[in-house]
PALUM-845976 format. One record per atom (N, C-alpha, C): atom name; residue in three letters; y, x, z; residue number from 0. Coordinates in steps of 0.001 Angstrom, whole numbers, plus 524288, in hexadecimal, padded with zeros to 5 digits. Each point is the difference from the previous one (the first is absolute). Layout:
! residues N
(CA, ALA, (Y, X, Z), NUM);
...
//
This chain:
! residues 155
(N, MET, (0672F, 3CF9F, 1BCC7), 0);
(CA, MET, (7FB96, 8038B, 7FE5F), 0);
(C, MET, (80002, 80296, 8036F), 0);
(N, VAL, (7FCED, 8029D, 8023B), 1);
(CA, VAL, (7FF22, 80418, 802F6), 1);
(C, VAL, (7FA60, 8036B, 7FEA4), 1);
(N, GLU, (800A6, 804F3, 80207), 2);
(CA, GLU, (7FC31, 804BB, 7FE37), 2);
(C, GLU, (7FB3D, 7FE10, 800F9), 2);
(N, ALA, (7FE21, 7FB1D, 8043F), 3);
(CA, ALA, (7FA9A, 800CA, 7FF30), 3);
(C, ALA, (7FEA0, 7FB8B, 7FC0B), 3);
(N, ASP, (802B9, 7FDE2, 7FC29), 4);
(CA, ASP, (80028, 7FCA8, 7FCDA), 4);
(C, ASP, (7FC5C, 80445, 7FC04), 4);
(N, PHE, (8020E, 804E0, 7FE94), 5);
(CA, PHE, (7FF45, 801F8, 7FB7D), 5);
(C, PHE, (7FA36, 802D3, 7FF79), 5);
(N, PRO, (7FC9D, 7FEF7, 80434), 6);
(CA, PRO, (7F8ED, 8023A, 7FE42), 6);
(C, PRO, (7FF54, 7FBA7, 7FC65), 6);
(N, THR, (80027, 7FB5D, 801D1), 7);
(CA, THR, (7FDDF, 7FAA1, 7FC2C), 7);
(C, THR, (8029F, 80134, 7FA17), 7);
(N, TYR, (804DE, 7FFAB, 80166), 8);
(CA, TYR, (8030D, 80023, 7F9F8), 8);
(C, TYR, (7FE70, 80499, 7FDBA), 8);
(N, ALA, (7FF5A, 80387, 8017E), 9);
(CA, ALA, (7FE91, 80501, 7FD42), 9);
(C, ALA, (7FAC2, 800DB, 7FD25), 9);
(N, ALA, (7FB43, 7FC3C, 8037A), 10);
(CA, ALA, (7FBD0, 7FFCC, 7FD93), 10);
(C, ALA, (7FFE2, 7FC2A, 7FB40), 10);
(N, LEU, (803E9, 7FC41, 80114), 11);
(CA, LEU, (7FF64, 7FCFB, 7FC1B), 11);
(C, LEU, (8037D, 800A5, 7F995), 11);
(N, MET, (80511, 80419, 80110), 12);
(CA, MET, (80032, 802D2, 7FCD6), 12);
(C, MET, (7FD0E, 80529, 7FC6F), 12);
(N, THR, (7FD78, 8020C, 80471), 13);
(CA, THR, (7FDB1, 80324, 7FD22), 13);
(C, THR, (7FAB4, 8000D, 7FDF6), 13);
(N, SER, (7FE39, 7F9DB, 7FF6D), 14);
(CA, SER, (7FAB1, 7FE24, 7FDF2), 14);
(C, SER, (801A5, 7FD71, 7FA6F), 14);
(N, PRO, (7FA62, 7FFC3, 7FC9C), 15);
(CA, PRO, (8011C, 7FCE0, 7FBA8), 15);
(C, PRO, (80217, 7FA8C, 7FF94), 15);
(N, ARG, (800EB, 7FDB3, 80401), 16);
(CA, ARG, (8033F, 7FA72, 8025C), 16);
(C, ARG, (80576, 800CA, 7FD89), 16);
(N, ALA, (80263, 80568, 80002), 17);
(CA, ALA, (80588, 8002C, 7FEAD), 17);
(C, ALA, (80082, 80257, 7FBD5), 17);
(N, ALA, (7FCB9, 7FD64, 7FB9D), 18);
(CA, ALA, (800BB, 80178, 7F9E9), 18);
(C, ALA, (804A3, 7FD0E, 7FF2A), 18);
(N, GLY, (7FFFD, 7FA0C, 8012B), 19);
(CA, GLY, (803DA, 7FDAD, 7FF19), 19);
(C, GLY, (805EC, 800ED, 80106), 19);
(N, PHE, (80106, 804DE, 802E9), 20);
(CA, PHE, (80671, 80006, 80135), 20);
(C, PHE, (7FF93, 80563, 801E8), 20);
(N, GLY, (7FDC2, 80339, 7FBE1), 21);
(CA, GLY, (8007B, 8055D, 7FE63), 21);
(C, GLY, (7FC7F, 804DC, 801ED), 21);
(N, GLY, (7FBB0, 7FD7D, 802AB), 22);
(CA, GLY, (7FB6F, 80227, 801AD), 22);
(C, GLY, (7FBE0, 8025B, 7FD93), 22);
(N, PRO, (7FCD1, 800A4, 8027D), 23);
(CA, PRO, (7FFF6, 801F0, 80533), 23);
(C, PRO, (80240, 803EC, 800CC), 23);
(N, LEU, (8037C, 801EB, 80405), 24);
(CA, LEU, (802F0, 802CC, 8018C), 24);
(C, LEU, (7FE1E, 804E0, 80323), 24);
(N, SER, (8022A, 8045B, 80015), 25);
(CA, SER, (7FEE4, 80447, 804BF), 25);
(C, SER, (8025A, 7FCF8, 80608), 25);
(N, LYS, (7FE5B, 8037A, 8032D), 26);
(CA, LYS, (80108, 7FE1A, 8040F), 26);
(C, LYS, (8073A, 8009C, 8023D), 26);
(N, ARG, (8014B, 8059E, 7FD54), 27);
(CA, ARG, (8060B, 80176, 7FFA6), 27);
(C, ARG, (802A7, 7FB9F, 7FC9A), 27);
(N, GLN, (7FE91, 7FDB6, 7FC84), 28);
(CA, GLN, (801DF, 7FDEA, 7FE31), 28);
(C, GLN, (8017D, 7F7FE, 80131), 28);
(N, ALA, (7FA85, 7FF15, 8026B), 29);
(CA, ALA, (7FF6A, 7FD0F, 8031D), 29);
(C, ALA, (80504, 7FECB, 8052E), 29);
(N, TRP, (7FFDF, 8041D, 801BD), 30);
(CA, TRP, (8045A, 80100, 8035F), 30);
(C, TRP, (80542, 80068, 7FFDC), 30);
(N, GLY, (8015B, 80111, 7F9DC), 31);
(CA, GLY, (8053F, 80108, 7FE28), 31);
(C, GLY, (8021E, 7FA15, 7FE7E), 31);
(N, LEU, (7FC1D, 7FC19, 7FECC), 32);
(CA, LEU, (80060, 7F9C6, 7FF76), 32);
(C, LEU, (7FFD1, 7FE6B, 80507), 32);
(N, PHE, (7FD86, 8027B, 80352), 33);
(CA, PHE, (801E2, 7FB1D, 8057D), 33);
(C, PHE, (803F5, 801C4, 801F6), 33);
(N, CYS, (80277, 8050D, 7FF34), 34);
(CA, CYS, (8044A, 8017E, 80216), 34);
(C, CYS, (80429, 7FCC6, 7FD64), 34);
(N, HIS, (80049, 7FFC2, 7F9E9), 35);
(CA, HIS, (80376, 7FDCB, 7FC14), 35);
(C, HIS, (8011C, 7FAEF, 80259), 35);
(N, ASP, (7FB7F, 7FDD9, 80229), 36);
(CA, ASP, (80078, 7F94A, 80146), 36);
(C, ASP, (803BA, 80054, 8051F), 36);
(N, ILE, (7FF23, 8032D, 8046C), 37);
(CA, ILE, (80382, 80102, 8041C), 37);
(C, ILE, (8043B, 80069, 7FD75), 37);
(N, ALA, (801EE, 8052F, 7FE9B), 38);
(CA, ALA, (80569, 80274, 7FDBB), 38);
(C, ALA, (80289, 7FB5D, 7FC87), 38);
(N, CYS, (7FDFC, 7FC5D, 7FCD2), 39);
(CA, CYS, (8033A, 7FB37, 7FEDA), 39);
(C, CYS, (802A5, 7FDDA, 802EA), 39);
(N, TRP, (7FEBE, 7FEFF, 804A2), 40);
(CA, TRP, (800D9, 7FCE1, 804C8), 40);
(C, TRP, (80775, 802F5, 800DF), 40);
(N, SER, (7FFD3, 805F1, 80124), 41);
(CA, SER, (804F1, 801A4, 8004B), 41);
(C, SER, (80293, 7FF1E, 7FB8D), 41);
(N, LEU, (7FE18, 800DE, 7FAC3), 42);
(CA, LEU, (80313, 801D9, 7FBCE), 42);
(C, LEU, (801F7, 7FA2A, 7FD3F), 42);
(N, TYR, (7FC9E, 7FD4D, 80115), 43);
(CA, TYR, (80065, 7FAB6, 7FC98), 43);
(C, TYR, (800A7, 7FAD5, 802A5), 43);
(N, GLY, (7FE87, 7FFCD, 80514), 44);
(CA, GLY, (8019F, 7FC13, 8035E), 44);
(C, GLY, (7F99B, 7FC99, 7FF97), 44);
(N, HIS, (7FC84, 80196, 7FE74), 45);
(CA, HIS, (7FABF, 7FDA1, 7FDA0), 45);
(C, HIS, (7FCD6, 80522, 7FF55), 45);
(N, GLY, (7FAD0, 7FEA1, 800DA), 46);
(CA, GLY, (7FB84, 8029E, 80018), 46);
(C, GLY, (7FB55, 7FE61, 80151), 46);
(N, GLY, (7FBE5, 80181, 800DE), 47);
(CA, GLY, (7F996, 7FEF8, 80098), 47);
(C, GLY, (80038, 7FD49, 80602), 47);
(N, LEU, (7FC63, 7FD44, 7FFAB), 48);
(CA, LEU, (7FE43, 7FD1A, 80591), 48);
(C, LEU, (7FAD1, 7FFE4, 7FF75), 48);
(N, MET, (7FD21, 80097, 8056D), 49);
(CA, MET, (7F9E5, 7FEC3, 7FF0D), 49);
(C, MET, (8012E, 7FA47, 800BA), 49);
(N, ILE, (7F9BE, 7FE2C, 7FF70), 50);
(CA, ILE, (7FFBD, 7FAB3, 7FFF2), 50);
(C, ILE, (7FA27, 8000B, 8053D), 50);
(N, ASP, (80249, 7FE0E, 80397), 51);
(CA, ASP, (7FCE1, 7FFD5, 803E1), 51);
(C, ASP, (7FD20, 7F914, 8010C), 51);
(N, ARG, (7FC5F, 7FFD9, 8000C), 52);
(CA, ARG, (7FAEC, 7FABC, 800F5), 52);
(C, ARG, (80327, 7FEAF, 804C2), 52);
(N, ARG, (80204, 7FA15, 800B9), 53);
(CA, ARG, (80173, 7FD85, 803E2), 53);
(C, ARG, (7FC75, 7FF1B, 8045E), 53);
(N, ALA, (7F9C9, 7FF17, 7FE42), 54);
(CA, ALA, (7FBF7, 7FE4F, 80413), 54);
(C, ALA, (7FF8C, 804E5, 8034D), 54);
(N, ASP, (7FFE0, 80570, 7FDD6), 55);
(CA, ASP, (7FE26, 80488, 802F3), 55);
(C, ASP, (80404, 803EF, 80097), 55);
(N, GLY, (80454, 800CA, 7FCC5), 56);
(CA, GLY, (803A4, 8045B, 7FF1B), 56);
(C, GLY, (7FCDF, 8030B, 7FC42), 56);
(N, LEU, (7FD1B, 7FEF4, 7FD85), 57);
(CA, LEU, (7FD43, 8055C, 7FBC1), 57);
(C, LEU, (8047F, 7FFB2, 7FC10), 57);
(N, CYS, (7FFCB, 80694, 7FF45), 58);
(CA, CYS, (801A6, 7FFC8, 7FB2A), 58);
(C, CYS, (7FD3F, 7FFBF, 7FAB3), 58);
(N, ILE, (80266, 7FBDC, 7FDAD), 59);
(CA, ILE, (7FB3A, 8001E, 7FB11), 59);
(C, ILE, (80344, 80093, 7FA78), 59);
(N, GLY, (80474, 802AB, 7FF72), 60);
(CA, GLY, (80228, 8017B, 7FB23), 60);
(C, GLY, (80600, 80243, 80094), 60);
(N, GLN, (8042B, 7FF28, 7FC17), 61);
(CA, GLN, (80439, 8015E, 80062), 61);
(C, GLN, (8021C, 7FC89, 7FB34), 61);
(N, VAL, (8056B, 7FD56, 8024A), 62);
(CA, VAL, (803EE, 7FF56, 7FBEC), 62);
(C, VAL, (80511, 802C0, 7FFCD), 62);
(N, GLY, (8024A, 7FF32, 7FC3B), 63);
(CA, GLY, (80605, 802BE, 8007F), 63);
(C, GLY, (80294, 7FF9D, 7FA37), 63);
(N, ILE, (804A1, 802AD, 80123), 64);
(CA, ILE, (8031D, 7FFA5, 7FB5B), 64);
(C, ILE, (802E9, 804F5, 800CF), 64);
(N, SER, (7FE3A, 80205, 7F929), 65);
(CA, SER, (80035, 8046E, 7FF00), 65);
(C, SER, (803B7, 800B1, 7FC5E), 65);
(N, HIS, (80365, 80474, 80131), 66);
(CA, HIS, (8053E, 8010E, 7FC8F), 66);
(C, HIS, (7FF93, 806E9, 80064), 66);
(N, GLY, (80435, 800C2, 7FA92), 67);
(CA, GLY, (8007D, 806A6, 800F5), 67);
(C, GLY, (7FF88, 80197, 7FAF6), 67);
(N, PRO, (7FF54, 805AD, 7FED4), 68);
(CA, PRO, (801CD, 80098, 7FA7D), 68);
(C, PRO, (7F905, 8000F, 7FD6E), 68);
(N, LEU, (7FD74, 7FDF0, 8026E), 69);
(CA, LEU, (7FAF8, 7FEB4, 7FCEA), 69);
(C, LEU, (7FE90, 7FB93, 7FEEC), 69);
(N, PHE, (80354, 7FD29, 80166), 70);
(CA, PHE, (80070, 7F969, 7FF13), 70);
(C, PHE, (802F1, 7FE86, 7FCE1), 70);
(N, PRO, (80089, 7FDCA, 7FAAC), 71);
(CA, PRO, (80482, 7FCA8, 7FE52), 71);
(C, PRO, (802C7, 7FCF2, 8021B), 71);
(N, GLU, (7FC87, 7FC11, 803BA), 72);
(CA, GLU, (80333, 7FC00, 80183), 72);
(C, GLU, (7FC47, 7FFBC, 805C5), 72);
(N, LYS, (80241, 7FC27, 802F2), 73);
(CA, LYS, (7FEFB, 7FFC0, 80484), 73);
(C, LYS, (7FA5B, 7FD15, 800BE), 73);
(N, GLU, (7FB12, 80377, 801D9), 74);
(CA, GLU, (7FAA3, 7FC26, 7FEAD), 74);
(C, GLU, (7FEEF, 7FE86, 80493), 74);
(N, LEU, (7FE00, 7FB1D, 80092), 75);
(CA, LEU, (7FCCA, 7FCE8, 804C6), 75);
(C, LEU, (7FB9E, 801B3, 7FE13), 75);
(N, GLY, (7FCA6, 8036B, 803EA), 76);
(CA, GLY, (7FADE, 800AF, 7FECB), 76);
(C, GLY, (7FD3D, 7FFC5, 805C6), 76);
(N, TRP, (7FA98, 7FE12, 7FEF9), 77);
(CA, TRP, (7FBEF, 7FF3B, 80359), 77);
(C, TRP, (7FA51, 8042F, 8011C), 77);
(N, LEU, (7FDDA, 80145, 80218), 78);
(CA, LEU, (7FA7F, 80134, 8003B), 78);
(C, LEU, (7FE01, 7FDEC, 804F8), 78);
(N, LEU, (7FA5B, 7FEF8, 7FDEC), 79);
(CA, LEU, (7FC1A, 7FE23, 8067B), 79);
(C, LEU, (7FBC1, 80407, 80026), 79);
(N, TYR, (7FE6B, 801E7, 804BB), 80);
(CA, TYR, (7FA39, 802BD, 80094), 80);
(C, TYR, (7FBBD, 7FCE7, 7FF25), 80);
(N, GLU, (7FC00, 802D1, 7FD67), 81);
(CA, GLU, (7FC6B, 7FDF9, 7FFA5), 81);
(C, GLU, (7FCC2, 7FBF4, 803EB), 81);
(N, SER, (7FE90, 7FC15, 7FDF1), 82);
(CA, SER, (7FE02, 7FA72, 80181), 82);
(C, SER, (80455, 7FBDB, 80137), 82);
(N, HIS, (803C6, 80268, 7FEF1), 83);
(CA, HIS, (803BF, 7FC6E, 80383), 83);
(C, HIS, (803E1, 7FC7A, 7FAED), 83);
(N, GLU, (7FCDC, 7FFE4, 7FA70), 84);
(CA, GLU, (80275, 7FE6A, 7FBC2), 84);
(C, GLU, (7FE6B, 7FA08, 7FF75), 84);
(N, GLY, (8028E, 7FC56, 7FE46), 85);
(CA, GLY, (7FE88, 7FB21, 7FE93), 85);
(C, GLY, (7FFE4, 7FB23, 804E6), 85);
(N, ARG, (80436, 8021C, 803D9), 86);
(CA, ARG, (801D7, 7FCB3, 80463), 86);
(C, ARG, (804B1, 7FEEC, 80014), 86);
(N, GLY, (8037B, 80049, 7FC4D), 87);
(CA, GLY, (804F4, 7FF7F, 7FF67), 87);
(C, GLY, (80425, 8033C, 80419), 87);
(N, TYR, (7FDCA, 80492, 80117), 88);
(CA, TYR, (802B1, 8026E, 803FA), 88);
(C, TYR, (80439, 80309, 7FC30), 88);
(N, ALA, (7FF7E, 8021F, 7FB8D), 89);
(CA, ALA, (804A3, 80264, 7FBF5), 89);
(C, ALA, (8031C, 7FBBE, 7FF7A), 89);
(N, THR, (7FDF2, 7FB92, 7FCDC), 90);
(CA, THR, (8044A, 7FBF9, 7FF44), 90);
(C, THR, (80379, 7FE81, 8055D), 90);
(N, GLU, (7FE87, 7FFFB, 80525), 91);
(CA, GLU, (8023D, 7FE04, 8036C), 91);
(C, GLU, (8040E, 803E9, 80253), 91);
(N, ALA, (7FE4A, 80562, 7FF67), 92);
(CA, ALA, (80269, 804A6, 8005E), 92);
(C, ALA, (80514, 7FF63, 7FC50), 92);
(N, ALA, (7FDFB, 8019D, 7FA89), 93);
(CA, ALA, (80392, 80108, 7FC6C), 93);
(C, ALA, (804EA, 7FA0E, 7FEEC), 93);
(N, ALA, (7FD41, 7FBEF, 80196), 94);
(CA, ALA, (8050D, 7FA94, 80050), 94);
(C, ALA, (803D1, 800B6, 80538), 94);
(N, ALA, (7FE28, 80225, 802C5), 95);
(CA, ALA, (8031D, 80111, 80549), 95);
(C, ALA, (80430, 804F2, 7FF23), 95);
(N, LEU, (7FE15, 80388, 7FD63), 96);
(CA, LEU, (80376, 80481, 7FEEB), 96);
(C, LEU, (8035A, 7FFE8, 7FC9E), 96);
(N, ARG, (7FDAD, 7FC4F, 7FA4B), 97);
(CA, ARG, (80449, 7FE1E, 7FB11), 97);
(C, ARG, (805C9, 7FD17, 803E1), 97);
(N, ASP, (7FD81, 7FBE7, 801F6), 98);
(CA, ASP, (8041D, 7FCEF, 8022C), 98);
(C, ASP, (8042C, 80257, 8043F), 98);
(N, TRP, (7FD45, 804B2, 80352), 99);
(CA, TRP, (80368, 802B8, 802B6), 99);
(C, TRP, (8049C, 80349, 7FC8B), 99);
(N, ALA, (7FE08, 800CA, 7FB9E), 100);
(CA, ALA, (802E9, 804C8, 7FC7B), 100);
(C, ALA, (803A3, 7FC16, 7FD08), 100);
(N, ALA, (7FFC2, 7FAB7, 7FEE6), 101);
(CA, ALA, (80293, 7FC2C, 7FD1C), 101);
(C, ALA, (8056E, 7FEE2, 80624), 101);
(N, ALA, (7FE73, 80028, 803C0), 102);
(CA, ALA, (8033C, 7FF46, 80514), 102);
(C, ALA, (80233, 804B4, 801CB), 102);
(N, ALA, (7FE1A, 8036B, 800A8), 103);
(CA, ALA, (801FD, 8045E, 80298), 103);
(C, ALA, (8026E, 803E6, 7FC1B), 103);
(N, LEU, (7FE5B, 7FFA0, 7FBB1), 104);
(CA, LEU, (801E5, 8055E, 7FBB2), 104);
(C, LEU, (80329, 7FD15, 7FB9A), 104);
(N, GLU, (7FEEB, 7FB27, 7FF6B), 105);
(CA, GLU, (803EE, 7FD35, 7FD74), 105);
(C, GLU, (7FF21, 800D2, 7FA54), 105);
(N, VAL, (7FA00, 8014C, 7FE89), 106);
(CA, VAL, (7FEB7, 80163, 7FACE), 106);
(C, VAL, (7FE55, 7FAB5, 7FD68), 106);
(N, SER, (80049, 80027, 7FB4C), 107);
(CA, SER, (7FF63, 7FBB7, 7FBD5), 107);
(C, SER, (7FA37, 80051, 7FEA1), 107);
(N, GLU, (7FEB2, 804C8, 7FED5), 108);
(CA, GLU, (7FB76, 80102, 7FD5D), 108);
(C, GLU, (7FC97, 80548, 802C5), 108);
(N, LEU, (7FB47, 7FF01, 7FF97), 109);
(CA, LEU, (7FC24, 803D0, 80162), 109);
(C, LEU, (7FC8F, 80158, 7FB6C), 109);
(N, VAL, (7FE29, 80570, 7FFC8), 110);
(CA, VAL, (7F995, 7FE39, 7FB88), 110);
(C, VAL, (7FB56, 8022C, 803E5), 110);
(N, SER, (7FBC7, 7FF2C, 7FCE3), 111);
(CA, SER, (7FA43, 802E2, 800C8), 111);
(C, SER, (7FDCD, 80215, 7FC1B), 111);
(N, TYR, (7FF06, 805B0, 80100), 112);
(CA, TYR, (7FD52, 80250, 7FCB5), 112);
(C, TYR, (7FA7C, 80076, 800A8), 112);
(N, ILE, (7FCB8, 7FD1E, 7FC89), 113);
(CA, ILE, (7FAF6, 7FF06, 8009D), 113);
(C, ILE, (7FBBD, 801AA, 7FAC3), 113);
(N, ALA, (7FBD6, 802C4, 8034E), 114);
(CA, ALA, (7FC7A, 8024C, 7FB48), 114);
(C, ALA, (7FE48, 7FBB5, 7FD7F), 114);
(N, PRO, (7FECA, 800F7, 7F9FA), 115);
(CA, PRO, (7FE64, 7FAF4, 7FDA3), 115);
(C, PRO, (7F9C7, 7FDF7, 80221), 115);
(N, ASN, (7FDA1, 8031B, 80104), 116);
(CA, ASN, (7FA8B, 7FEE0, 802A6), 116);
(C, ASN, (7FF79, 7FE4B, 805EA), 116);
(N, ASN, (803DF, 7FEC8, 801D4), 117);
(CA, ASN, (800FF, 7FECA, 8067F), 117);
(C, ASN, (80084, 7F966, 7FEBA), 117);
(N, ALA, (7FB86, 7FD6F, 7FF87), 118);
(CA, ALA, (801EF, 7FA46, 7FF10), 118);
(C, ALA, (80143, 7FD6B, 8065D), 118);
(N, GLY, (7FEC9, 8030C, 803E1), 119);
(CA, GLY, (800B3, 7FD4B, 8056A), 119);
(C, GLY, (805F9, 8010A, 8005E), 119);
(N, SER, (80226, 80271, 7FF24), 120);
(CA, SER, (805FA, 8020A, 80057), 120);
(C, SER, (80465, 7FCD4, 7FC21), 120);
(N, ILE, (7FC06, 7FF98, 7FC02), 121);
(CA, ILE, (80357, 7FCDC, 7FB1B), 121);
(C, ILE, (80054, 7F92D, 80268), 121);
(N, ALA, (7FB2E, 7FE2F, 802F2), 122);
(CA, ALA, (7FF15, 7FBD2, 800D4), 122);
(C, ALA, (804E0, 7FF26, 80522), 122);
(N, VAL, (80036, 80427, 80309), 123);
(CA, VAL, (8030F, 7FFC7, 80457), 123);
(C, VAL, (805F7, 7FFA7, 7FE35), 123);
(N, ALA, (80259, 802A8, 7FB82), 124);
(CA, ALA, (8050E, 7FEDA, 7FF41), 124);
(C, ALA, (8009A, 7FB59, 7FC3B), 124);
(N, GLU, (7FB4C, 7FDD8, 7FDCC), 125);
(CA, GLU, (8011A, 7FA91, 7FE1B), 125);
(C, GLU, (8006F, 7FC22, 80350), 125);
(N, ARG, (7FDF5, 7FF6E, 80500), 126);
(CA, ARG, (7FEFE, 7FEB4, 804A2), 126);
(C, ARG, (8061C, 7FEF9, 802A2), 126);
(N, LEU, (80261, 8043E, 7FF20), 127);
(CA, LEU, (80487, 80075, 802B9), 127);
(C, LEU, (80563, 7FEDE, 7FAB8), 127);
(N, GLY, (7FDED, 7FD10, 7FB6F), 128);
(CA, GLY, (8039B, 7FE29, 7FDB5), 128);
(C, GLY, (80289, 803D4, 7FBF2), 128);
(N, ALA, (7FDF5, 805E8, 7FEF4), 129);
(CA, ALA, (801CE, 80508, 7FD98), 129);
(C, ALA, (7FDA5, 7FC94, 7FAB3), 129);
(N, VAL, (80363, 802F6, 7FBB3), 130);
(CA, VAL, (7FE9B, 7FE82, 7FA10), 130);
(C, VAL, (80007, 805AD, 7FDA9), 130);
(N, ARG, (7FB91, 7FFEE, 7FD40), 131);
(CA, ARG, (7FF6F, 80561, 7FD28), 131);
(C, ARG, (805A2, 7FFEE, 7FDAE), 131);
(N, ASP, (7FFD0, 80532, 7FE90), 132);
(CA, ASP, (806AC, 80359, 7FCE5), 132);
(C, ASP, (7FE04, 804D2, 7FDFB), 132);
(N, LEU, (7FEE3, 7FD51, 7FB08), 133);
(CA, LEU, (7FE0C, 803BE, 7FADD), 133);
(C, LEU, (8024C, 80589, 7FEB5), 133);
(N, VAL, (8073A, 8004D, 80126), 134);
(CA, VAL, (80366, 8028A, 7FEC7), 134);
(C, VAL, (800FC, 8047C, 8030C), 134);
(N, ALA, (7FFCD, 7FE3C, 805E3), 135);
(CA, ALA, (8021E, 802CC, 80489), 135);
(C, ALA, (7FE46, 8054B, 7FEEF), 135);
(N, ASP, (80346, 80467, 803C2), 136);
(CA, ASP, (7FD48, 80639, 80011), 136);
(C, ASP, (7FDA1, 7FEBC, 80388), 136);
(N, ARG, (7FA63, 802E1, 80136), 137);
(CA, ARG, (7FDBD, 802AA, 8026D), 137);
(C, ARG, (7FE5C, 8060A, 801FF), 137);
(N, PRO, (7FEAC, 800F4, 8038D), 138);
(CA, PRO, (7FDB7, 804FC, 801A9), 138);
(C, PRO, (7FC5D, 801BE, 7FC64), 138);
(N, ASP, (7FCAE, 7FCAB, 7FFA6), 139);
(CA, ASP, (7F9A5, 80111, 7FCBA), 139);
(C, ASP, (80162, 7FBB7, 7FBB0), 139);
(N, PRO, (7FF87, 80271, 7F9AC), 140);
(CA, PRO, (80051, 7FC84, 7FD1C), 140);
(C, PRO, (7FAAC, 7FD80, 7FF2D), 140);
(N, LYS, (7FD47, 7FFAE, 80339), 141);
(CA, LYS, (7FB03, 7FCF3, 7FE62), 141);
(C, LYS, (7FFD2, 7FB7D, 804BF), 141);
(N, ASP, (8036C, 801C4, 8041E), 142);
(CA, ASP, (800E8, 7FA97, 803AC), 142);
(C, ASP, (803A6, 7FBCF, 7FD94), 142);
(N, LEU, (7FE3E, 7FA86, 801F1), 143);
(CA, LEU, (800EF, 7FB56, 7FE52), 143);
(C, LEU, (805C2, 7FEFD, 80447), 143);
(N, VAL, (803BF, 7FDB5, 7FE61), 144);
(CA, VAL, (80473, 7FF6B, 803CA), 144);
(C, VAL, (80072, 7F8FB, 80142), 144);
(N, TYR, (7FF51, 7FF65, 80364), 145);
(CA, TYR, (80023, 7F9FC, 80220), 145);
(C, TYR, (806B6, 7FFE3, 80236), 145);
(N, ARG, (80216, 7FBF7, 7FFDB), 146);
(CA, ARG, (806E6, 7FFC3, 8019C), 146);
(C, ARG, (7FF72, 7FB1A, 8028F), 146);
(N, HIS, (80369, 800B3, 804C2), 147);
(CA, HIS, (7FF73, 7FC84, 803A3), 147);
(C, HIS, (80583, 7FF06, 80150), 147);
(N, ASP, (80228, 7FA94, 7FECF), 148);
(CA, ASP, (8054B, 7FE56, 7FE7C), 148);
(C, ASP, (8009F, 7FDBD, 80556), 148);
(N, LEU, (802A3, 801B2, 80439), 149);
(CA, LEU, (80015, 7FF51, 805F2), 149);
(C, LEU, (804A7, 7FAEA, 7FFC0), 149);
(N, THR, (8014F, 7FF20, 7FBC6), 150);
(CA, THR, (80459, 7FBBC, 7FFE7), 150);
(C, THR, (7FE14, 7F9EF, 800D3), 150);
(N, THR, (7FAFA, 8014C, 7FD40), 151);
(CA, THR, (7FCF4, 7FB5D, 80108), 151);
(C, THR, (7FA88, 7FFDE, 80178), 151);
(N, ALA, (7FEC0, 80527, 803AE), 152);
(CA, ALA, (7FB63, 7FF92, 8022E), 152);
(C, ALA, (8006D, 7FBE6, 804CF), 152);
(N, ARG, (7F9F6, 7FD1A, 80167), 153);
(CA, ARG, (7FFE5, 7FCA5, 8035A), 153);
(C, ARG, (8021B, 803C2, 80586), 153);
(N, ARG, (80138, 7FC9B, 80340), 154);
(CA, ARG, (80173, 80311, 80535), 154);
(C, ARG, (7FEDB, 7FB81, 80548), 154);
//
């Protein structure tokens, strides 16, 4: 993640499309989350990464592993900018980061917190092999929790 990624990230996070992940946010709040994703690398050895399309290098979204006092467990999350959904980008990026986490961080589980009406993200979680966890703690009581078992994830 670099500072030049922030304007497009902020445009999404301050828009109604961000409702599924706590938004719409103010620009200040978006900056806080952006910085959180960067800071996690120093604090926990993981964090956010921007998704750049191979064909042309265009930044089309973000994938990351979040942790800290706002997250009960390490969360594998993803977001795509408008008009890039439905092409497998989120699944590909999240699978790569999940597999990296299993090998590099030696974690056996991750969770994904998903708004109940976010059918696209639910589908990504299920394609990744995650299973709904009805009893897990969550930062927002309305979120669904999908658990990724990294001991059995296909790599």
